[in-house]
VEXKELO-625118 format. One line per 2 residues: number of its first residue (from 1); their letters; for each residue x, y, z of C-alpha. Coordinates in pm, 1 decimal. Example, Ala and Ser with C-alpha at 12.3 -4.5 7.8 and 13.67 -1.06 7.14 Angstrom:
# VEXKELO-625118
1	AS	1230.0 -450.0 780.0  1367.0 -106.0 714.0;
# end
This chain:
# VEXKELO-625118
1	MS	-424.6 -4017.2 4036.2  -640.6 -3944.8 3736.3;
3	VL	-517.4 -4049.3 3391.8  -587.0 -3746.4 3116.6;
5	TE	-742.9 -3806.5 2770.0  -534.0 -3722.6 2483.0;
7	KE	-753.5 -3432.8 2408.6  -764.6 -3331.0 2773.1;
9	EL	-341.1 -3317.4 2735.6  -375.8 -3137.0 2415.9;
11	NQ	-590.5 -2875.8 2574.4  -331.0 -2799.4 2844.8;
13	KP	-13.8 -2751.5 2591.2  48.1 -2401.5 2515.2;
15	EE	-50.3 -2233.0 2202.6  235.8 -2274.9 1997.6;
17	LQ	280.5 -2659.5 2079.6  -76.0 -2726.8 1975.2;
19	EQ	-0.4 -2570.2 1637.7  302.8 -2775.7 1587.0;
21	MP	109.3 -3093.2 1649.2  -25.4 -3297.0 1387.6;
23	EG	-347.9 -3281.5 1247.7  -582.9 -3472.5 1005.6;
25	AG	-625.0 -3320.1 665.3  -932.5 -3205.9 767.2;
27	GA	-892.7 -3057.0 1103.4  -603.2 -2882.8 984.5;
29	GQ	-808.5 -2717.2 701.2  -1116.8 -2666.5 954.5;
31	GF	-843.5 -2477.9 1171.5  -718.6 -2265.7 909.3;
33	FR	-1054.0 -2148.2 802.8  -1172.4 -2076.4 1139.6;
35	DL	-869.5 -1871.2 1200.9  -909.6 -1708.3 898.2;
37	SD	-1270.5 -1612.3 976.4  -1170.9 -1469.0 1300.3;
39	VM	-911.8 -1215.6 1125.2  -1166.6 -1140.2 865.6;
41	RG	-1433.6 -1060.9 1161.2  -1148.1 -846.5 1345.0;
43	RE	-1124.9 -1117.8 1646.6  -824.4 -1100.0 1894.1;
45	RD	-530.3 -1311.7 1800.2  -206.7 -1296.8 1939.3;
47	FT	50.9 -1339.1 1621.0  376.1 -1348.5 1882.6;
49	SG	319.9 -1688.8 1922.4  233.5 -2002.1 1706.9;
51	SI	267.5 -2091.1 1375.1  474.0 -1797.0 1179.0;
53	TR	366.6 -1957.7 831.3  -10.4 -1946.7 957.5;
55	AV	32.1 -1605.5 1084.9  167.8 -1467.5 761.9;
57	IL	-107.2 -1637.4 549.5  -368.3 -1501.0 780.2;
59	LS	-254.5 -1134.4 769.7  -188.8 -1137.2 401.3;
61	IP	-500.7 -1234.2 286.2  -698.8 -939.0 456.8;
63	MV	-383.6 -689.1 339.2  -416.2 -818.7 -3.6;
65	LE	-763.7 -749.3 -34.9  -698.8 -422.4 126.6;
67	MV	-482.4 -327.1 -147.3  -691.3 -421.2 -392.2;
69	ME	-986.9 -239.5 -271.0  -761.3 114.1 -257.3;
71	SI	-684.6 47.8 -610.4  -1035.8 32.6 -695.9;
73	FA	-1149.1 414.1 -621.0  -941.1 548.0 -896.9;
75	VV	-1059.3 275.3 -1163.4  -1426.8 345.4 -1068.9;
77	DI	-1369.7 722.4 -1108.2  -1234.1 694.6 -1465.5;
79	FF	-1498.9 428.2 -1545.8  -1768.6 690.1 -1495.4;
81	VA	-1597.3 1033.0 -1565.3  -1482.6 875.2 -1915.2;
83	RL	-1854.6 933.8 -2000.0  -1779.5 1304.7 -1984.2;
85	GA	-1518.6 1325.7 -2227.5  -1126.5 1372.2 -2263.8;
87	EA	-1113.1 1681.9 -2080.1  -1263.1 1521.1 -1787.0;
89	VA	-1043.6 1209.7 -1790.1  -744.4 1468.4 -1806.1;
91	TV	-888.2 1644.8 -1492.2  -885.5 1321.5 -1321.1;
93	GI	-535.7 1211.4 -1438.7  -391.1 1568.8 -1359.3;
95	TE	-532.8 1584.2 -1048.0  -413.8 1223.2 -927.4;
97	AM	-74.2 1345.7 -991.6  -114.8 1631.4 -762.8;
99	IT	-264.1 1385.9 -524.1  71.7 1182.6 -541.7;
101	VI	212.2 1403.8 -283.5  -62.9 1347.0 -23.6;
103	YA	-37.3 966.5 -99.0  355.6 975.7 -24.2;
105	LA	276.2 1159.5 317.8  -45.0 933.9 388.9;
107	MG	182.4 620.7 315.5  476.7 761.4 513.9;
109	LA	253.4 831.1 826.2  111.7 498.0 785.6;
111	IA	434.0 318.7 796.8  520.3 522.9 1111.8;
113	TT	223.7 427.6 1268.6  200.8 42.5 1175.9;
115	AL	558.5 55.8 1334.2  472.0 219.3 1652.9;
117	VA	165.4 39.9 1723.1  300.3 -302.5 1612.6;
119	RR	584.2 -249.1 1883.5  346.1 -148.8 2181.9;
121	TG	108.4 -438.5 2075.8  382.9 -701.1 2111.6;
123	EK	475.5 -531.1 2428.3  125.9 -594.7 2572.8;
125	KP	97.7 -253.5 2605.5  -258.1 -154.2 2460.2;
127	EE	-300.4 176.4 2639.5  36.3 289.1 2475.2;
129	AS	-80.3 177.5 2154.3  -399.5 342.6 2162.6;
131	KT	-213.0 668.1 2276.4  4.2 636.8 1968.0;
133	AA	-282.2 594.5 1748.5  -465.5 899.6 1879.5;
135	QA	-127.6 1099.7 1827.4  -64.9 984.4 1467.2;
137	IL	-413.3 1059.1 1381.2  -379.1 1424.3 1509.7;
139	VG	-19.2 1426.4 1294.9  -235.8 1323.1 978.1;
141	IL	-486.3 1639.4 1028.8  -214.1 1882.3 1133.5;
143	LS	-26.8 1763.6 760.3  -358.7 1803.6 545.4;
145	LP	-423.8 2151.7 658.4  -174.6 2317.2 419.5;
147	IS	-307.1 2095.7 137.9  -649.3 2177.2 245.9;
149	VL	-611.5 2551.0 202.7  -394.7 2540.5 -128.7;
151	GL	-679.3 2310.1 -271.0  -937.2 2517.3 -145.4;
153	FY	-827.4 2896.2 -283.2  -551.7 2793.1 -556.1;
155	AP	-702.5 2471.3 -750.9  -720.7 2657.9 -1095.2;
157	QL	-378.1 2788.4 -1047.1  -239.7 2461.6 -967.2;
159	LG	-417.3 2294.4 -1260.8  -245.5 2572.9 -1469.4;
161	LM	84.0 2509.6 -1335.8  25.0 2149.2 -1430.4;
163	GA	-9.7 2246.4 -1787.6  -392.4 2191.0 -1792.3;
165	SD	-581.7 2326.8 -2084.6  -808.4 2642.1 -2047.2;
167	TI	-1141.8 2432.0 -2021.3  -1008.6 2196.2 -1718.3;
169	VG	-889.6 2537.0 -1561.5  -1201.0 2718.3 -1601.9;
171	EM	-1476.7 2464.7 -1608.9  -1346.3 2153.6 -1409.2;
173	SS	-1152.8 2290.8 -1126.9  -1408.6 2203.9 -902.8;
175	YT	-1279.6 1831.5 -925.1  -940.9 1919.5 -795.9;
177	TI	-1057.1 2169.7 -522.4  -1305.2 1918.2 -358.6;
179	LL	-1029.0 1669.8 -346.1  -735.0 1871.4 -253.3;
181	AG	-948.4 2034.9 11.2  -1078.1 1716.7 163.1;
183	NV	-759.8 1542.6 169.8  -780.0 1508.5 533.7;
185	II	-1033.9 1218.3 454.2  -755.7 1018.3 221.2;
187	ML	-480.3 1103.0 526.3  -705.5 950.6 812.1;
189	LF	-835.7 678.0 601.8  -447.6 561.6 543.1;
191	VI	-345.0 639.7 898.1  -635.0 447.1 1076.2;
193	NA	-604.7 143.9 848.2  -207.7 142.1 959.5;
195	VF	-353.1 140.9 1316.3  -551.0 -146.0 1248.3;
197	RG	-251.6 -346.3 1075.0  -0.9 -245.1 1328.4;
199	AG	-283.2 -396.4 1597.7  -292.0 -726.0 1373.2;
201	DA	-639.1 -656.5 1268.7  -602.5 -661.2 888.1;
203	GM	-966.3 -764.7 877.6  -1091.6 -434.9 991.0;
205	AM	-873.0 -241.5 768.7  -993.0 -436.7 470.4;
207	KV	-1375.3 -408.3 602.0  -1339.5 -37.1 604.5;
209	LI	-1197.1 -17.4 244.3  -1510.9 -261.8 111.2;
211	FA	-1766.6 -29.0 271.9  -1609.5 310.6 162.0;
213	NL	-1531.7 152.2 -214.2  -1938.1 55.3 -246.5;
215	MN	-2032.0 410.5 -125.0  -1842.9 531.4 -397.1;
217	IV	-1947.1 299.0 -638.1  -2304.6 356.9 -575.0;
219	LD	-2255.8 732.1 -533.9  -2049.8 823.4 -851.3;
221	PL	-2328.1 750.1 -1131.5  -2597.0 916.5 -905.6;
223	LI	-2416.4 1279.8 -838.0  -2235.6 1263.8 -1185.1;
225	FG	-2551.8 1220.0 -1414.3  -2821.7 1337.6 -1150.8;
227	IG	-3003.2 1003.9 -1129.0  -3350.4 995.2 -951.7;
229	PF	-3352.2 1281.6 -680.8  -2975.5 1371.3 -683.0;
231	PE	-2858.4 1690.4 -864.1  -2626.6 1642.6 -1180.8;
233	MG	-2302.4 1747.2 -1085.4  -2046.9 1633.2 -1359.4;
235	IA	-1709.1 1591.6 -1285.5  -1780.3 1766.5 -940.9;
237	GA	-1996.4 1490.3 -832.9  -1709.8 1211.7 -899.4;
239	AW	-1514.2 1432.8 -648.6  -1803.9 1439.5 -419.1;
241	AT	-1862.3 1056.2 -464.2  -1526.2 989.1 -369.6;
243	TI	-1467.2 1189.1 -74.1  -1793.2 1111.3 66.4;
245	GR	-1750.5 766.7 39.9  -1384.6 766.0 173.9;
247	GL	-1548.2 1009.0 475.5  -1801.3 741.2 549.9;
249	GV	-1535.5 468.1 564.1  -1340.8 732.8 812.8;
251	AY	-1638.6 759.1 1005.1  -1697.4 368.5 1016.4;
253	QF	-1324.0 359.7 1149.5  -1394.3 568.3 1412.5;
255	WL	-1682.5 385.4 1525.3  -1480.9 66.1 1545.1;
257	LS	-1201.1 286.4 1754.5  -1457.1 386.1 1986.3;
259	GR	-1507.7 62.1 2166.9  -1600.4 -204.5 1890.4;
261	SK	-1229.2 -307.4 1852.9  -1103.2 -523.2 2120.9;
263	RI	-733.9 -419.8 2043.2  -743.3 -93.7 2045.0;
265	GL	-954.2 222.0 2095.4  -961.6 605.8 2140.6;
267	TW	-1029.0 826.7 2456.6  -1030.7 1184.9 2475.9;
269	VN	-750.4 1179.8 2700.4  -537.5 1023.0 2446.7;
271	LI	-626.5 1287.6 2184.3  -411.3 1570.3 2414.4;
273	PD	-100.2 1632.4 2235.8  207.6 1447.4 2337.8;
275	FT	509.7 1624.2 2140.0  778.0 1403.0 2249.3;
277	LI	546.9 1111.3 2068.6  472.9 1336.0 1771.3;
279	RK	830.5 1405.9 1718.2  908.5 1019.6 1712.2;
281	IL	618.9 973.8 1464.2  758.1 1267.3 1228.9;
283	RI	1094.1 1121.5 1280.8  979.4 781.8 1136.5;
285	TV	750.5 949.9 872.2  1007.6 1154.2 705.0;
287	GG	1205.9 825.2 609.2  870.1 681.0 495.8;
289	VG	790.9 997.7 273.9  1144.8 979.9 137.4;
291	QY	1090.4 625.9 9.5  786.4 665.0 -186.7;
293	MI	878.6 1026.1 -316.6  1195.0 882.6 -418.3;
295	AM	1036.1 592.9 -605.9  756.5 786.0 -767.8;
297	LS	1010.1 1067.9 -875.9  1200.1 806.3 -1060.2;
299	WV	910.7 636.1 -1231.4  870.7 999.3 -1408.1;
301	VL	1213.9 1019.8 -1530.6  1177.2 699.1 -1704.5;
303	MR	849.9 823.5 -1867.6  1038.5 1115.7 -1998.2;
305	FM	1299.9 912.0 -2137.8  1022.6 677.0 -2283.9;
307	AE	861.5 999.6 -2456.3  1187.9 1014.6 -2674.4;
309	FG	1078.8 676.8 -2862.3  738.6 814.2 -3003.8;
311	SE	364.5 777.3 -2897.0  302.4 419.2 -2985.1;
313	VL	619.4 304.3 -2756.2  499.3 537.2 -2449.6;
315	AG	192.2 372.6 -2497.1  287.8 54.4 -2453.5;
317	YT	531.7 109.4 -2175.3  224.9 300.0 -1984.7;
319	IA	-8.2 -7.7 -2036.9  254.4 -291.6 -1918.3;
321	IR	342.0 -53.4 -1602.6  -2.0 -28.3 -1510.1;
323	VV	-47.7 -407.8 -1544.3  271.8 -469.5 -1333.2;
325	MF	181.2 -194.4 -1055.9  -180.3 -400.8 -1045.8;
327	TL	-11.1 -734.6 -1005.2  191.6 -600.7 -759.3;
329	LP	-93.4 -527.4 -548.0  -110.3 -888.7 -382.3;
331	AW	292.6 -858.4 -309.5  249.4 -570.0 -119.6;
333	GI	-25.2 -691.9 82.0  204.4 -999.4 190.2;
335	SN	478.4 -745.4 235.7  275.6 -563.9 512.1;
337	AA	211.7 -875.2 648.8  555.6 -892.0 732.3;
339	AT	595.9 -528.2 889.6  327.6 -583.2 1118.2;
341	LV	497.5 -934.1 1251.2  829.2 -764.9 1273.8;
343	GQ	719.8 -460.8 1484.8  480.2 -724.9 1715.7;
345	NL	763.0 -956.2 1750.4  1026.0 -704.4 1839.0;
347	GA	760.4 -559.5 2081.5  751.9 -923.1 2237.4;
349	QQ	1110.2 -928.5 2248.9  1156.5 -1203.0 2024.9;
351	PD	1383.7 -1102.7 1735.6  1453.4 -1404.7 1600.8;
353	RA	1099.1 -1499.4 1551.9  1064.3 -1152.0 1377.8;
355	GR	1364.8 -1276.5 1151.6  1188.3 -1600.8 1069.6;
357	SV	876.9 -1412.1 981.8  1063.1 -1230.9 768.3;
359	WI	1226.0 -1536.4 564.9  882.1 -1718.6 542.5;
361	TS	706.3 -1410.2 365.2  985.7 -1352.3 154.6;
363	GI	922.0 -1716.5 56.8  544.6 -1711.6 -5.9;
365	NT	567.5 -1348.0 -188.8  883.1 -1492.7 -397.6;
367	FF	654.2 -1769.3 -512.0  381.2 -1542.8 -584.5;
369	MI	592.9 -1324.4 -820.3  743.0 -1626.4 -1005.7;
371	LV	401.4 -1752.7 -1106.5  307.2 -1415.4 -1206.2;
373	GI	629.0 -1365.9 -1419.5  606.2 -1704.2 -1584.0;
375	TF	236.5 -1569.1 -1693.2  378.1 -1249.2 -1794.9;
377	FF	650.8 -1431.5 -2003.5  408.2 -1662.1 -2233.9;
379	QA	112.2 -1442.8 -2246.5  230.5 -1067.7 -2280.7;
381	SP	79.0 -993.8 -2599.7  -266.5 -1131.3 -2515.1;
383	II	-272.9 -914.2 -2183.3  -143.5 -630.2 -2356.6;
385	EL	-437.6 -673.5 -2640.8  -706.7 -666.3 -2366.6;
387	FT	-620.3 -276.3 -2358.2  -543.5 -209.3 -2726.9;
389	QE	-519.0 -363.2 -3056.1  -250.6 -136.1 -3215.8;
391	AA	12.3 -341.7 -3327.2  299.7 -98.9 -3252.8;
393	VV	169.0 -69.0 -2872.1  115.7 -414.7 -2813.9;
395	AA	446.7 -507.1 -2920.6  635.2 -223.8 -2693.2;
397	GA	424.9 -338.8 -2392.2  466.2 -710.4 -2467.5;
399	TC	826.4 -650.8 -2473.3  809.5 -445.1 -2163.5;
401	LR	664.5 -726.3 -1962.7  877.8 -987.7 -2096.0;
403	II	1183.1 -833.6 -1997.5  1044.5 -685.6 -1648.0;
405	CF	932.4 -1037.4 -1529.1  1281.3 -1187.7 -1502.0;
407	GY	1359.5 -948.8 -1229.2  1007.1 -1079.5 -1065.6;
409	IF	1176.5 -1332.3 -816.4  1401.6 -1051.8 -670.5;
411	YG	1077.6 -761.3 -664.5  921.0 -1019.2 -412.6;
413	VG	1190.1 -1024.0 -188.2  1272.2 -652.6 -203.1;
415	MV	945.0 -557.9 -115.5  955.2 -769.1 187.8;
417	MS	1279.1 -640.7 280.8  1149.1 -287.6 254.5;
419	QS	864.2 -329.2 472.8  1056.6 -509.4 725.5;
421	FN	1269.9 -233.6 818.6  996.0 -56.9 814.4;
423	GA	797.8 -254.7 1058.5  1102.9 -227.5 1281.6;
425	GD	1084.1 133.0 1260.1  1379.0 167.6 1045.5;
427	TY	1259.6 376.4 772.7  1615.6 516.6 707.3;
429	TP	1768.1 186.5 523.8  1508.4 150.9 252.6;
431	TV	1506.0 533.3 180.3  1904.0 509.0 112.6;
433	LN	1853.9 169.0 -75.3  1555.5 362.9 -282.3;
435	FV	1808.3 639.5 -350.9  2099.5 430.1 -453.5;
437	CF	1918.7 174.5 -689.4  1660.0 393.1 -833.5;
439	WL	1851.8 763.5 -866.9  2201.2 639.2 -880.5;
441	IE	2184.2 301.0 -1058.6  1855.4 302.5 -1246.0;
443	IP	1831.1 644.4 -1399.6  2186.7 684.2 -1514.1;
445	LA	2184.9 312.8 -1650.0  1854.3 362.4 -1835.7;
447	YA	2005.2 675.8 -2010.6  2333.7 494.9 -2098.5;
449	LA	2148.4 154.4 -2252.2  1887.5 326.0 -2432.9;
451	FT	2086.2 634.6 -2560.2  2425.6 559.8 -2547.3;
453	FG	2454.2 194.2 -2630.1  2151.3 237.4 -2896.8;
455	MN	1915.2 -20.7 -2699.7  1620.9 219.4 -2706.6;
457	EA	1335.3 144.8 -2473.9  1468.9 -220.7 -2409.5;
459	GV	1748.6 -23.0 -2203.6  1486.3 134.8 -2015.5;
461	FY	1332.8 -205.2 -1957.2  1644.8 -387.7 -1851.4;
463	SI	1753.8 -81.3 -1613.4  1426.6 -165.6 -1427.3;
465	VI	1506.4 -524.7 -1413.2  1874.6 -445.5 -1256.2;
467	AE	1793.5 -174.6 -1027.4  1485.0 -359.4 -872.7;
469	SL	1677.8 -722.0 -843.4  1951.6 -497.1 -673.8;
471	LG	1713.0 -323.9 -429.1  1631.8 -708.0 -332.0;
473	LF	1967.0 -796.7 -300.9  2123.6 -520.6 -90.7;
475	GV	1816.8 -557.2 105.5  1897.9 -904.7 172.6;
477	IL	2233.5 -807.1 300.7  2184.2 -523.8 535.8;
479	FK	1881.7 -721.8 665.6  2129.6 -1024.7 746.0;
481	RG	2343.7 -804.7 943.6  2067.5 -788.1 1186.6;
483	RW	2107.2 -388.6 1312.1  1707.6 -345.4 1254.5;
485	KE	1672.1 -571.0 1568.9  1833.6 -313.0 1785.2;
487	RV	1600.4 -60.0 1667.5  1451.5 143.5 1948.3;
489	V	1115.8 302.4 1874.6;
# end
């Protein structure tokens, strides 16, 4: 009987046992970067076995980059449009407020898509995962049609309802018309990237947004200012650049789904409407949309409260919240990894592994948020001074950052818990949590602390910390009950 070498024995062990065996420092590092390279390139990988920590990190990195890429669209548009004057910037701002509804619909549908595709992927049913992807795309197209009609025929009236000036309504409504009429591009970009994330192909989703952003960055100056052979289109050029850039990203997504992705693909047969599956997608989508609408509207109410304390305080709060939201993007990317791992491991009949994935992801996210919170506490004023030198604005913004950062340890956990419920297909629980924490606790508390107890803007800041902390705490309690493990999708 032949004697196997140590290397040959290792090669005969299952993947999970191999990952648990000790490696040298160099070998471990090389193995991680090899795996990361595979994920970035979209190579097939099974996240239902092996090291959970490594799976979380491998999924998180491209998902974090994806979130950053999504935020760049708005930053690039504002950068170039600002050269057209205040009215043009205001047009972008008002239109973005209207597009918030589209984002809520797209994010809700993306949650449903990720949950269902991840579950079918974990069950090792690629054909059903592909069919789910196709039906989600159909739902996205159907949801976008009414908004396209409104944008195409009623953009000036919508701007008027939003309080836009006569100049914006009369001369700049083309920007709103183009973006609203082409909202199907936004919808599909979100939904198809959710398909890739659910299938564990986060690298593909990231590459799509990098490509779309590069196209937008190139087209913005060309179409806005008429460089070279391109016509000078002004603010309409910004809308066309964004729509074309995102549209090319969607075209790239369909190209990947046509056979380039090893995990998931589209066929004409899968595009035949399956109304049972469509109802399931819509049922989960409703909860996802509710989550985002509840959270977004609560921020609008807080903004109204802040307006009572003067323009300097409002400006400081606005800058601070923008800084906070930007730094939350990596945390959202990490949280998205939990959604994928929960869905896939539930599909693979491994609920305990799904639970461990969530706790490990929470630990990583909390560590990141603590680092950010410490930075905000000690560097609040210099951070706000990057945006303005007005002393009153800096003071208000710095106070906001210092107070809000006290809740960062809970924010990281809360985001992971919400996305974990979503990954299990349970959008009802985080919707209820958002309603309780933001509408029954945060808003009344903000009013009481700010106006009744005379804490002014600091009262609003503390209400945010308390509500977000309770969201994380309640999320942990409900997650530990384990009912999400029994969710059938």
